[in-house]
NUGU-510273 format. One record per residue (C-alpha): residue in three letters; z, x, y. Coordinates in pm, whole numbers, padded with zeros to 5 digits, always signed. Layout:
N
alaZXY...
//
This chain:
138
met-01252+26083+32442arg-01487+26349+32307thr-01833+26255+32183ile-01851+26360+31817ser-02198+26431+31677leu-02099+26660+31386ile-01842+26666+31109ile-01841+27024+30981val-01700+27109+30637his-01546+27450+30573cys-01354+27631+30301ser-01052+27851+30369gly-01205+28145+30180ile-00921+28210+29938lys-00894+28275+29563pro-00748+28022+29318glu-00405+28188+29308gln-00374+28190+29689arg-00261+27908+29917ser-00377+27790+30260ser-00189+27499+30411ala-00251+27378+30765leu+00065+27565+30867gln-00055+27889+30706ile-00399+27858+30864asp-00232+27787+31199arg-00040+28116+31163trp-00357+28306+31065his-00548+28169+31363arg-00262+28245+31604lys-00261+28606+31479leu-00628+28615+31588gly-00516+28517+31937trp-00622+28152+31912asn-00402+27872+32043gly-00350+27730+31692ile-00536+27609+31388gly-00907+27569+31453tyr-00962+27281+31208his-00873+26915+31252tyr-00798+26861+30881val-00711+27071+30577val-00752+26930+30225arg-00518+27097+29978arg-00596+27154+29610asn-00367+26866+29510gly-00564+26628+29735thr-00314+26616+30020ile-00483+26583+30357glu-00299+26777+30627lys-00363+26734+30997gly-00452+27033+31211arg-00565+26989+31571pro-00573+26638+31709glu-00924+26490+31698ser-00908+26451+32076val-00893+26832+32115ala-01199+27051+32059gly-01170+27266+31749ala-01221+27638+31698his-01418+27639+31373cys-01791+27669+31450arg-01913+27864+31751glu-02130+27662+31991his-02042+27333+31814asn-01667+27292+31867lys-01694+27067+32172his-01874+26791+31981ser-01746+26826+31623ile-01461+26760+31384gly-01369+27051+31154val-01255+26981+30797cys-01143+27268+30573tyr-01070+27258+30201glu-00829+27503+30041gly-01032+27748+29832gly-01392+27863+29831leu-01360+28189+29634asp-01348+28238+29258ala-01091+28466+29090gln-01313+28770+29158gly-01341+28687+29528his-01698+28557+29518pro-01802+28242+29708ala-01776+27938+29479asp-01724+27564+29495thr-01362+27563+29379arg-01277+27207+29479thr-01048+27030+29237asp-01108+26669+29136ala-00821+26572+29365gln-00986+26756+29656lys-01322+26594+29588gln-01163+26249+29596ala-00961+26329+29911leu-01264+26478+30087lys-01473+26172+30005lys-01199+25946+30140leu-01160+26156+30456met-01537+26174+30512asn-01563+25795+30478glu-01283+25749+30733leu-01439+25997+30977lys-01783+25839+30937gln-01626+25501+31017arg-01480+25644+31340tyr-01793+25848+31421pro-02083+25656+31261arg-02352+25860+31438ala-02207+26198+31333leu-02402+26420+31096val-02203+26581+30815leu-02289+26948+30763gly-02144+27253+30593his-02054+27553+30808his-02340+27744+30641asp-02589+27489+30778leu-02502+27611+31129asn-02428+27975+31047arg-02660+28096+30774tyr-02462+28419+30733lys-02162+28235+30589pro-02161+28070+30244cys-01883+27836+30359pro-01810+27572+30226cys-01986+27688+29905phe-02148+27349+29831asp-02402+27123+30001ala-02182+26900+30219lys-02481+26734+30383ala-02622+26620+30049glu-02285+26521+29906tyr-02160+26321+30204gly-02490+26164+30300gly-02553+26316+30641arg-02596+26064+30920asp-02546+25691+30867asp-02816+25529+31082
//
């Protein structure tokens, strides 16, 4: 079993009229030459939580942190003009909170961060995941 010290929240970087299911992201990542979707979970606009990589397998979502993290991606992150924005629907917010609570139960020492907290050049996930999901439960 991997030791998980981070739960990293991402956005898929798409506009409101676009879609990004786990299957679509898997296809995008394979086109990049990866061996499949880099995230462990994808939260759709309607609140559906889709599985990506198994938690037992290292992700491909945050360079230098994949070995010890779980990657969660929400569908969205750009406004209609293509600018970074917190586009989470109410259903996504509820599903993300539920998923974060479940992950924090399984990995109680893990710190919740946004991708931008580890890569300051990316606005992803376009909100403060650390503040919203409470960081580490000690």
